[in-house]
FIFI-19516 format. One record per residue (C-alpha): residue in one letter; z, y, x. Coordinates in steps of 0.5 Angstrom, whole numbers, plus 500, padded with zeros to 3 digits. Example, Ala and Ser with C-alpha at 12.3 -4.5 7.8 and 13.67 -1.06 7.14 Angstrom:
2
PT   r     w     v     u
PT   A   516   491   525
PT   S   514   498   527
//
This chain:
883
PT   r     w     v     u
PT   M   729   265   849
PT   T   735   269   847
PT   D   733   275   851
PT   K   731   282   848
PT   V   724   281   851
PT   T   722   275   846
PT   A   724   277   839
PT   D   725   283   835
PT   H   732   280   833
PT   V   736   276   837
PT   Y   742   272   834
PT   L   747   269   839
PT   K   750   265   834
PT   P   752   257   833
PT   L   747   253   830
PT   E   750   252   823
PT   K   749   253   816
PT   K   754   259   816
PT   S   750   263   821
PT   I   743   262   817
PT   I   746   265   811
PT   E   749   271   814
PT   I   742   272   817
PT   L   739   271   810
PT   E   743   276   807
PT   K   742   281   812
PT   H   734   280   813
PT   K   728   279   808
PT   I   726   272   811
PT   D   719   270   809
PT   A   719   263   813
PT   V   723   258   817
PT   L   719   255   823
PT   P   724   249   825
PT   T   719   245   829
PT   M   721   249   836
PT   G   728   247   837
PT   G   728   240   838
PT   Q   732   235   834
PT   T   738   240   833
PT   A   733   245   829
PT   L   730   240   825
PT   N   737   237   823
PT   L   739   244   821
PT   A   733   245   817
PT   I   735   239   813
PT   D   742   241   812
PT   C   740   248   810
PT   D   735   244   805
PT   K   740   239   802
PT   A   745   245   801
PT   G   739   249   797
PT   I   739   255   802
PT   W   732   256   803
PT   K   731   255   796
PT   K   736   260   794
PT   Y   733   266   799
PT   N   726   264   797
PT   V   724   262   804
PT   K   718   257   806
PT   I   719   252   811
PT   I   712   252   815
PT   G   710   247   821
PT   V   712   241   818
PT   D   715   239   811
PT   I   722   236   810
PT   K   719   230   807
PT   A   715   229   813
PT   I   722   229   817
PT   E   725   225   813
PT   T   720   220   813
PT   T   720   220   821
PT   E   727   220   822
PT   D   729   215   817
PT   R   728   209   820
PT   E   727   205   814
PT   K   722   210   811
PT   F   718   210   817
PT   R   717   203   817
PT   L   715   202   810
PT   K   710   208   811
PT   M   707   205   817
PT   L   706   198   813
PT   E   703   202   808
PT   L   698   205   812
PT   G   696   199   816
PT   V   700   201   822
PT   G   703   195   826
PT   V   711   196   827
PT   C   716   192   830
PT   K   720   186   825
PT   G   726   189   823
PT   E   731   192   817
PT   T   736   197   816
PT   A   743   196   816
PT   T   748   201   813
PT   S   754   196   814
PT   F   757   191   819
PT   L   755   185   814
PT   E   748   187   813
PT   G   747   188   820
PT   K   749   181   822
PT   E   745   178   816
PT   I   739   182   819
PT   A   740   179   826
PT   Q   741   172   824
PT   E   734   173   821
PT   I   730   176   826
PT   G   733   173   832
PT   F   735   175   839
PT   P   733   179   843
PT   L   734   185   839
PT   V   734   193   839
PT   I   739   197   835
PT   R   736   204   833
PT   P   741   209   829
PT   S   738   214   824
PT   F   738   222   826
PT   T   740   222   833
PT   L   737   225   839
PT   G   735   222   846
PT   G   737   215   844
PT   T   744   216   843
PT   G   748   210   840
PT   G   742   206   841
PT   G   741   199   845
PT   F   738   193   847
PT   V   742   186   845
PT   N   740   180   849
PT   R   746   175   847
PT   P   749   174   840
PT   E   756   175   843
PT   D   754   183   845
PT   F   752   184   838
PT   D   758   186   834
PT   E   760   192   839
PT   A   753   195   840
PT   L   752   195   832
PT   T   759   198   831
PT   R   757   203   836
PT   G   750   205   833
PT   L   753   205   826
PT   H   758   210   829
PT   A   753   214   833
PT   S   748   215   826
PT   P   751   221   822
PT   I   749   217   816
PT   H   751   211   819
PT   E   745   207   818
PT   V   741   203   824
PT   L   735   199   824
PT   V   735   193   827
PT   E   729   190   830
PT   Q   725   185   835
PT   S   725   187   842
PT   I   718   189   845
PT   M   721   190   852
PT   G   716   190   857
PT   W   710   192   853
PT   K   706   198   856
PT   E   708   205   853
PT   Y   704   211   851
PT   E   704   218   848
PT   L   699   222   845
PT   E   700   230   843
PT   L   697   232   837
PT   L   695   239   833
PT   R   693   239   826
PT   D   691   246   823
PT   N   691   248   815
PT   L   683   245   814
PT   G   686   238   817
PT   N   682   239   824
PT   V   686   234   829
PT   I   685   235   836
PT   I   689   230   842
PT   I   691   235   847
PT   C   693   229   852
PT   S   695   222   853
PT   I   701   220   857
PT   E   703   213   860
PT   N   710   211   861
PT   F   710   208   868
PT   D   716   204   866
PT   P   715   199   861
PT   M   718   199   854
PT   G   725   199   854
PT   I   727   205   858
PT   H   727   212   854
PT   T   721   216   855
PT   G   726   222   857
PT   D   728   217   863
PT   S   721   214   864
PT   I   717   216   870
PT   T   710   219   866
PT   V   703   220   868
PT   A   698   224   865
PT   P   692   222   863
PT   A   694   215   861
PT   M   691   211   867
PT   T   691   204   865
PT   L   688   205   858
PT   A   682   201   856
PT   D   677   206   853
PT   T   677   202   846
PT   T   685   201   846
PT   Y   685   209   847
PT   Q   680   210   841
PT   H   684   206   837
PT   L   691   209   839
PT   R   687   216   837
PT   D   685   213   830
PT   L   692   211   829
PT   A   695   217   831
PT   I   691   221   826
PT   K   692   216   821
PT   M   700   217   822
PT   M   700   224   822
PT   N   696   225   816
PT   G   700   220   812
PT   I   707   223   813
PT   G   705   230   810
PT   Q   700   235   810
PT   F   703   241   815
PT   A   699   245   820
PT   G   703   244   827
PT   G   704   239   833
PT   C   706   232   833
PT   N   708   227   838
PT   V   706   220   837
PT   Q   709   214   841
PT   F   706   207   841
PT   S   707   200   845
PT   V   701   196   847
PT   N   702   189   848
PT   P   699   187   855
PT   E   697   180   854
PT   D   692   182   848
PT   E   692   189   847
PT   S   696   189   840
PT   V   699   196   838
PT   I   706   198   835
PT   A   708   204   833
PT   I   715   206   835
PT   E   716   213   833
PT   I   712   220   831
PT   N   716   227   832
PT   P   713   232   827
PT   R   715   237   832
PT   V   714   239   839
PT   S   718   235   844
PT   R   720   234   851
PT   S   713   231   852
PT   S   709   237   849
PT   A   712   242   854
PT   L   710   237   860
PT   A   703   236   856
PT   S   702   244   856
PT   K   704   244   864
PT   A   699   238   865
PT   T   694   241   861
PT   G   694   248   861
PT   Y   694   248   854
PT   P   700   252   851
PT   I   701   247   845
PT   A   708   251   842
PT   K   704   257   842
PT   I   698   254   838
PT   A   703   250   834
PT   A   706   256   832
PT   K   700   260   830
PT   L   697   254   826
PT   A   704   254   822
PT   I   703   261   820
PT   G   696   260   818
PT   Y   691   260   823
PT   N   686   255   824
PT   L   684   252   831
PT   D   677   255   831
PT   E   680   262   830
PT   L   684   261   836
PT   S   682   262   843
PT   N   683   258   850
PT   A   689   262   853
PT   I   686   260   860
PT   T   679   261   860
PT   K   679   267   855
PT   T   672   265   853
PT   T   672   258   850
PT   S   675   256   843
PT   A   682   253   842
PT   F   679   248   838
PT   F   677   243   844
PT   E   681   237   847
PT   P   683   239   855
PT   A   680   235   860
PT   L   683   233   867
PT   D   680   233   874
PT   Y   687   231   877
PT   V   693   227   875
PT   I   700   229   873
PT   V   706   225   875
PT   K   713   227   872
PT   I   719   224   874
PT   P   726   225   871
PT   R   732   227   875
PT   W   739   224   874
PT   N   746   226   876
PT   F   750   219   876
PT   D   754   221   882
PT   K   758   226   878
PT   F   760   221   873
PT   K   764   216   877
PT   G   764   209   874
PT   A   758   211   869
PT   D   753   205   868
PT   R   747   207   871
PT   H   742   202   868
PT   L   737   206   864
PT   G   735   203   857
PT   L   734   206   850
PT   Q   739   212   851
PT   M   737   218   855
PT   K   741   220   861
PT   S   737   224   865
PT   V   739   232   866
PT   G   732   235   868
PT   E   725   233   871
PT   A   720   235   876
PT   M   712   234   876
PT   G   707   233   881
PT   I   700   235   881
PT   G   695   231   885
PT   R   688   229   885
PT   N   690   222   885
PT   F   696   218   882
PT   Q   699   217   889
PT   E   698   224   891
PT   A   702   226   885
PT   L   707   221   885
PT   Q   709   223   893
PT   K   709   231   890
PT   A   714   229   885
PT   C   718   225   889
PT   Q   719   231   894
PT   S   720   235   888
PT   L   727   232   886
PT   E   731   235   891
PT   I   735   228   893
PT   K   733   229   900
PT   R   727   224   900
PT   N   721   227   903
PT   G   716   222   899
PT   I   716   215   896
PT   G   718   213   903
PT   A   717   213   910
PT   D   723   217   911
PT   G   728   213   914
PT   K   732   212   907
PT   E   729   205   905
PT   L   733   199   902
PT   T   733   193   907
PT   K   737   188   903
PT   Q   733   183   899
PT   D   738   182   894
PT   Q   739   189   893
PT   I   732   190   892
PT   L   731   184   887
PT   E   737   186   883
PT   S   734   194   882
PT   L   727   191   880
PT   E   730   187   875
PT   N   736   192   872
PT   P   732   199   873
PT   S   736   205   875
PT   W   734   212   877
PT   N   731   210   884
PT   R   728   204   882
PT   I   721   207   884
PT   F   723   207   891
PT   H   725   200   891
PT   V   718   198   888
PT   R   716   201   895
PT   D   721   198   899
PT   A   720   191   896
PT   F   712   191   898
PT   A   715   194   905
PT   M   719   188   905
PT   G   714   183   904
PT   I   717   181   897
PT   P   710   177   893
PT   F   706   182   888
PT   K   707   177   883
PT   T   715   177   883
PT   I   715   184   883
PT   H   711   184   877
PT   K   715   179   874
PT   L   722   183   875
PT   T   719   190   873
PT   K   713   189   868
PT   I   710   195   871
PT   D   703   195   870
PT   P   699   191   876
PT   W   695   198   877
PT   F   701   202   879
PT   L   704   196   883
PT   N   697   196   887
PT   Q   697   204   888
PT   I   704   203   891
PT   E   702   197   895
PT   E   696   201   898
PT   L   701   206   901
PT   V   705   201   904
PT   V   699   198   907
PT   L   697   205   910
PT   E   704   206   913
PT   K   704   200   917
PT   E   697   202   920
PT   I   699   209   921
PT   Q   705   206   925
PT   K   701   202   930
PT   H   699   209   933
PT   T   702   215   936
PT   I   701   223   935
PT   D   696   223   941
PT   N   691   217   939
PT   I   691   218   931
PT   S   684   219   928
PT   K   682   225   924
PT   D   680   220   919
PT   L   687   216   918
PT   L   691   223   918
PT   F   686   225   913
PT   T   687   219   909
PT   A   695   220   909
PT   K   695   227   907
PT   K   690   226   901
PT   K   695   220   899
PT   G   700   226   899
PT   Y   704   224   905
PT   A   708   230   908
PT   D   708   232   915
PT   R   715   230   915
PT   Q   713   223   913
PT   I   708   222   918
PT   A   712   224   924
PT   H   717   219   922
PT   L   712   214   922
PT   L   709   216   929
PT   R   716   217   932
PT   C   715   225   933
PT   L   716   232   930
PT   E   714   235   924
PT   S   711   241   928
PT   E   707   236   932
PT   V   704   233   926
PT   H   702   240   923
PT   K   699   242   930
PT   K   695   236   930
PT   R   692   237   923
PT   T   691   244   924
PT   D   687   242   931
PT   Y   683   237   926
PT   N   682   242   921
PT   I   685   238   916
PT   Q   688   244   911
PT   R   691   244   904
PT   V   686   248   899
PT   F   688   250   892
PT   K   685   248   886
PT   V   686   251   879
PT   V   688   248   873
PT   D   683   250   868
PT   T   684   246   862
PT   C   676   244   862
PT   A   675   240   869
PT   A   672   246   872
PT   E   666   247   866
PT   F   668   254   865
PT   E   671   259   869
PT   A   679   260   868
PT   K   682   267   868
PT   T   689   265   869
PT   P   691   263   876
PT   Y   695   257   876
PT   Y   694   252   882
PT   Y   696   246   885
PT   S   695   244   892
PT   T   690   238   895
PT   F   686   236   901
PT   E   679   236   899
PT   G   673   241   898
PT   E   673   248   897
PT   N   679   253   896
PT   E   679   256   889
PT   S   685   261   890
PT   V   682   267   892
PT   R   687   272   896
PT   S   687   279   894
PT   D   689   285   898
PT   K   695   288   894
PT   K   702   288   896
PT   K   705   281   894
PT   I   712   278   894
PT   I   713   270   893
PT   V   719   268   888
PT   L   722   261   890
PT   G   724   257   884
PT   S   729   253   883
PT   G   726   246   882
PT   P   728   241   877
PT   N   735   242   872
PT   R   741   238   875
PT   I   748   239   874
PT   G   750   246   878
PT   Q   743   248   877
PT   G   740   249   871
PT   I   736   254   867
PT   E   740   260   869
PT   F   737   260   875
PT   D   730   260   872
PT   Y   732   266   868
PT   S   733   270   874
PT   C   727   268   877
PT   V   723   270   871
PT   H   726   277   871
PT   G   725   278   878
PT   I   718   277   877
PT   L   717   281   871
PT   A   721   287   876
PT   A   717   286   882
PT   K   711   287   877
PT   E   714   293   874
PT   A   715   295   881
PT   G   707   295   883
PT   F   707   288   887
PT   E   703   282   886
PT   T   707   276   884
PT   I   707   269   886
PT   M   711   264   883
PT   I   712   257   887
PT   N   716   252   882
PT   C   715   244   880
PT   N   719   244   873
PT   P   715   243   867
PT   E   721   245   863
PT   T   721   252   865
PT   V   719   259   863
PT   S   717   261   871
PT   T   712   255   870
PT   D   708   258   864
PT   F   702   261   867
PT   D   702   268   864
PT   I   709   270   867
PT   A   707   271   875
PT   D   700   274   877
PT   K   699   267   881
PT   L   703   260   879
PT   Y   703   255   885
PT   F   706   249   881
PT   E   708   245   887
PT   P   714   242   890
PT   V   719   248   893
PT   F   719   244   900
PT   W   718   247   907
PT   E   711   244   908
PT   H   708   247   901
PT   L   711   253   902
PT   Y   709   255   909
PT   D   702   253   907
PT   I   702   258   901
PT   I   705   263   906
PT   Q   700   262   911
PT   H   694   263   905
PT   E   697   269   901
PT   K   701   273   907
PT   P   706   276   902
PT   E   711   282   904
PT   G   716   277   904
PT   V   720   272   900
PT   I   726   272   895
PT   V   730   267   895
PT   Q   736   269   892
PT   L   734   268   885
PT   G   733   260   885
PT   G   739   257   886
PT   Q   741   252   892
PT   T   733   250   892
PT   A   731   256   894
PT   L   737   258   899
PT   K   736   252   903
PT   L   729   254   905
PT   A   732   261   908
PT   E   734   258   915
PT   K   727   256   916
PT   L   723   262   914
PT   E   728   266   918
PT   R   726   261   924
PT   Y   718   262   923
PT   G   719   270   922
PT   I   718   270   915
PT   K   721   276   912
PT   I   727   275   907
PT   L   727   280   901
PT   G   734   282   900
PT   T   740   279   903
PT   N   738   277   910
PT   Y   739   270   913
PT   K   745   271   917
PT   S   749   274   911
PT   L   747   268   907
PT   D   749   263   912
PT   L   756   267   914
PT   A   758   266   906
PT   E   756   259   906
PT   D   759   257   912
PT   R   767   256   910
PT   G   770   258   917
PT   S   766   264   918
PT   F   767   267   911
PT   S   774   266   912
PT   T   775   270   919
PT   L   771   275   915
PT   L   776   276   910
PT   K   782   276   915
PT   E   778   282   919
PT   N   778   285   913
PT   N   785   284   911
PT   I   783   280   904
PT   P   788   275   902
PT   Y   785   268   902
PT   P   789   261   901
PT   K   791   258   908
PT   F   786   254   911
PT   G   783   250   917
PT   V   776   247   919
PT   I   775   240   921
PT   Q   770   235   923
PT   T   773   229   924
PT   A   778   225   919
PT   D   784   225   925
PT   D   783   233   925
PT   A   784   233   918
PT   I   791   229   918
PT   E   794   233   923
PT   L   792   240   920
PT   S   795   237   913
PT   K   801   237   916
PT   E   801   245   918
PT   L   798   247   911
PT   G   802   242   906
PT   F   799   238   900
PT   P   796   239   895
PT   L   789   241   899
PT   L   782   242   896
PT   V   777   239   901
PT   R   770   243   901
PT   P   764   241   905
PT   S   760   247   907
PT   Y   753   249   904
PT   V   753   245   897
PT   L   752   247   890
PT   G   756   246   884
PT   G   762   244   888
PT   Q   759   237   890
PT   S   764   233   894
PT   M   769   238   893
PT   K   776   234   891
PT   I   784   236   891
PT   V   788   231   895
PT   I   795   230   894
PT   N   797   225   900
PT   E   794   223   907
PT   K   791   217   905
PT   E   786   220   900
PT   L   785   226   905
PT   E   782   221   910
PT   Q   778   217   905
PT   H   775   223   902
PT   V   773   226   909
PT   V   770   220   911
PT   D   766   220   905
PT   I   764   227   906
PT   L   762   226   914
PT   R   758   219   912
PT   D   754   223   907
PT   I   753   230   910
PT   P   754   228   918
PT   E   756   234   922
PT   N   758   238   917
PT   R   764   243   917
PT   V   769   241   912
PT   L   774   246   910
PT   L   781   244   908
PT   D   785   250   903
PT   H   792   249   901
PT   F   791   249   894
PT   L   794   254   889
PT   E   797   250   884
PT   N   798   253   877
PT   A   794   260   879
PT   L   789   263   874
PT   E   782   264   876
PT   A   777   269   876
PT   E   770   271   878
PT   A   766   278   879
PT   D   759   279   879
PT   A   756   285   883
PT   I   749   289   885
PT   C   750   292   892
PT   D   744   295   896
PT   G   748   295   903
PT   E   752   302   901
PT   D   754   302   894
PT   V   756   297   889
PT   Y   756   296   882
PT   I   760   291   879
PT   I   757   288   872
PT   G   762   284   870
PT   I   769   281   871
PT   M   771   274   868
PT   E   777   271   867
PT   H   777   263   866
PT   I   781   260   861
PT   E   783   254   865
PT   P   787   254   871
PT   A   784   254   878
PT   G   782   247   880
PT   I   777   246   875
PT   H   769   248   877
PT   S   767   255   875
PT   G   761   252   872
PT   D   766   247   867
PT   S   771   253   865
PT   H   771   257   859
PT   S   770   264   862
PT   V   772   270   858
PT   L   768   277   859
PT   P   772   282   860
PT   P   779   279   862
PT   F   784   278   857
PT   N   790   277   861
PT   L   790   280   868
PT   S   794   286   869
PT   E   791   293   871
PT   N   794   291   878
PT   V   790   285   879
PT   I   783   288   876
PT   K   784   294   881
PT   Q   785   288   887
PT   I   779   284   884
PT   E   774   291   884
PT   D   777   293   891
PT   Y   775   286   894
PT   T   769   285   891
PT   K   766   292   893
PT   R   769   290   900
PT   I   766   283   901
PT   A   759   286   898
PT   I   759   291   904
PT   A   762   286   909
PT   L   756   281   908
PT   N   751   287   908
PT   T   749   284   901
PT   V   742   287   898
PT   G   741   284   891
PT   L   746   280   887
PT   I   753   277   889
PT   N   758   273   886
PT   I   766   272   888
PT   Q   771   267   886
PT   F   778   269   886
PT   A   785   265   885
PT   V   791   269   882
PT   K   798   268   883
PT   N   804   272   883
PT   E   800   278   882
PT   V   797   277   889
PT   V   789   276   888
PT   Y   786   271   893
PT   V   779   270   895
PT   I   776   263   894
PT   E   769   264   896
PT   A   763   269   895
PT   N   755   267   894
PT   P   751   273   896
PT   R   745   271   890
PT   A   744   270   883
PT   S   750   266   880
PT   R   750   262   874
PT   T   754   267   870
PT   V   749   273   871
PT   P   745   271   865
PT   F   751   271   861
PT   I   753   278   863
PT   C   746   280   862
PT   K   746   278   854
PT   A   754   279   853
PT   Y   753   287   855
PT   D   745   287   853
PT   E   743   290   860
PT   P   737   288   864
PT   Y   742   287   871
PT   V   737   282   874
PT   N   731   287   873
PT   Y   735   292   877
PT   A   738   287   882
PT   A   731   285   884
PT   K   728   292   885
PT   V   734   293   889
PT   M   732   287   894
PT   L   725   290   894
PT   G   728   296   897
PT   V   724   300   891
PT   N   731   303   888
PT   K   738   304   890
PT   V   744   302   886
PT   K   745   310   884
PT   D   738   310   881
PT   F   740   306   875
PT   N   744   309   869
PT   F   748   303   867
PT   N   750   303   860
PT   P   754   296   858
PT   K   755   295   850
PT   K   763   292   850
PT   Q   765   290   844
PT   G   770   285   843
PT   Y   770   279   848
PT   A   764   274   850
PT   I   766   267   852
PT   K   762   262   856
PT   I   763   255   853
PT   P   761   249   858
PT   V   757   243   855
PT   F   758   236   857
PT   S   754   230   856
PT   F   760   225   857
PT   N   758   221   850
PT   K   752   219   854
PT   F   757   215   859
PT   P   762   212   854
PT   N   766   208   860
PT   V   767   215   864
PT   N   774   219   863
PT   K   773   226   861
PT   E   777   229   867
PT   L   775   236   870
PT   G   776   238   877
PT   P   773   242   883
PT   E   766   238   882
PT   M   762   241   877
PT   K   760   236   871
PT   S   757   240   865
PT   T   750   240   863
PT   G   749   246   860
PT   E   753   252   856
PT   A   753   256   850
PT   I   756   264   849
PT   Y   761   265   843
PT   F   763   272   841
PT   I   770   274   838
PT   D   773   280   836
PT   D   780   280   838
PT   L   785   275   842
PT   Q   787   272   835
PT   D   781   269   834
PT   D   782   261   832
PT   Y   777   259   836
PT   F   780   262   842
PT   L   787   260   841
PT   K   785   253   840
PT   L   782   253   847
PT   Y   788   257   850
PT   S   792   251   848
PT   E   788   246   851
PT   R   787   250   858
PT   N   791   244   862
PT   L   788   238   858
PT   Y   783   236   863
PT   L   785   238   870
PT   S   784   232   875
PT   R   782   231   882
//
């Protein structure tokens, strides 16, 4: 969104009042639309309203009104409004002091919920089951709220939770785009819940009741045109309904609902806000019908959040009212089971589906503990509980998950037991077909039949059990869709028609997670646009509902599928592309390179051999040695004994790094033999047979990195960045400054020289990122990644140049580096600022080391090095360095 292709004017500035005033001074602005940027944008709009800024500059607020925001955000106003409208709410009251809170708690009784006003992602909220925990929770809630106000209310833990997405126009027409059901009952923040669309276990009468309430609520809080998200809780005993909250803006669920239905909620909401009405707009997918309709789904969507608890040692992994996930993946199938398995395959956690992959829990006490205290992997343990024979009643009592969902998972376990009775030679066509229809990957079936994945693939091909592609068309196939947006399944006819054009596939980056965020999606999208310009038909494969790459109008064809070998291979067999681009989608795409190579599928850009050489730490260091390029003293080991021997030669401190990892996963600085041994044993337990590299760690070294485009002959360096923090903190967690602020000309020359030599030596075609440590004027190479890196979008925006576009055209072979006229705009400095989520884990120390922990980033421009912001960062540069 901060890209030239999006808006006429882009301001890369902090979201605060002074930025708004600066812009209003420059331009005559008529209206502001604050509902697209989540809570951050709404809070800023309120701040500006209170300060009289909108009034002073005569700016109209559209898409929502301030009163509606205040009603929905202020827990007490919301409660009173609902009571006035006759909508059920939890029993509760707001408190603005500790004493008030204690009095209310006594009145209502335990268990209780504390919800701070005006916070995002449930920050500071929580359940209090016992009186002795109340004081601490109340204090935390009062501090978390910017206005120091909390709602103390009765707990409805274990009730069912639903959401509706609404749109309303200026005439008062309201449509419901989608119903979403939370698989996890009340008690887990909806951003941390597995969600299903459309709702599966909602009686039609209750659904109609929720619709009526949602419309009444939206009309009750204010008369604005735009989008709204309403959350309800339904008591499973008597179907009574309580309203939890209403968000007068597009939300995380709106993005999901848009991808789930193919109805572009934000786009239509924005048009309604500027004065269009629903009957004046057309449906973007069919192009022939009106936008004034409610989408119908003939498939099921399952969204599973993605967490990164392993990055925060000592974090409380239990899920509750405060959101902890960092991304999400979505699966589309013809039934719940298929969509669930596809979502599990999409998570990038080395699971092949919901089970049948040898990673099951087999200890009863661990399973029971997990069912009762939900964490990120409870869904897998529900399946393990059935496999172990724990009674249905017990599972339901501990989880409160609706029996319909539990039945669906139990059915999978029954099917697995049936499959295990057979071998690859005698499994029937019917049984194999049933397994594929329920979303089982060939790999899972191979595990159950004790054979190879390729044998299962051959068997189903012999039986003519083929994956077909269905279109997402918003109207359950009643009208023809003009937009090619597909998912795969195993039934009926194939709706994806292959064209005769030259085509390429871009592999997406999967769910957002630490080490791999939106920056790789940025690269994928610009890669697609560049390939379109170069005359290719473009095909996108990705499973992340939060991204631009999965919008139906970016690529010529979108396959909303797991970036998982079997799905990819079937799409390639069907589409027959010229080749596949793997260097834009981060580690998700890169790790499929080896399979593509083995199956003789062309990789566009840098070849597999070079990608592999750069990932294999040992071979890469040998390449540096041959090219006479300095690097820290190192050795490669495969056992803990070898590590101890080698450490005597290299000397402590040592940096321990496994090969083939992203975001510094499992990297650590160790200072003695005991730490070294423990860490190597841990790595080899998690990643057996990996080659582990021990480097002598350069203490007090500066760190720098460079990104470049290479066509195999010429190299153009797009940017050199110097880190403010010392070497030893992962580059994704460092503040980087572009261009360098403190490196001598001699050092910069060495960096330029080594970047060019390494890019050529690796036969790079496309992008490459190289990281350096600088000590006593000597530049050492730490690593090279011949792919798009986290810093590429940052450089593109800082220098206002479309580098990804150029690099993609080089990968496709349509241009050479010297064809481009590079013209970067260099004024002052740009600082890349890492953003952390430590506030979600109050008991975790903020310490930074070689393993990445930041969940996002910002850009900040300064004119010179006397800037106060820069000086503060520079003075704190050594504060958080740890091991």
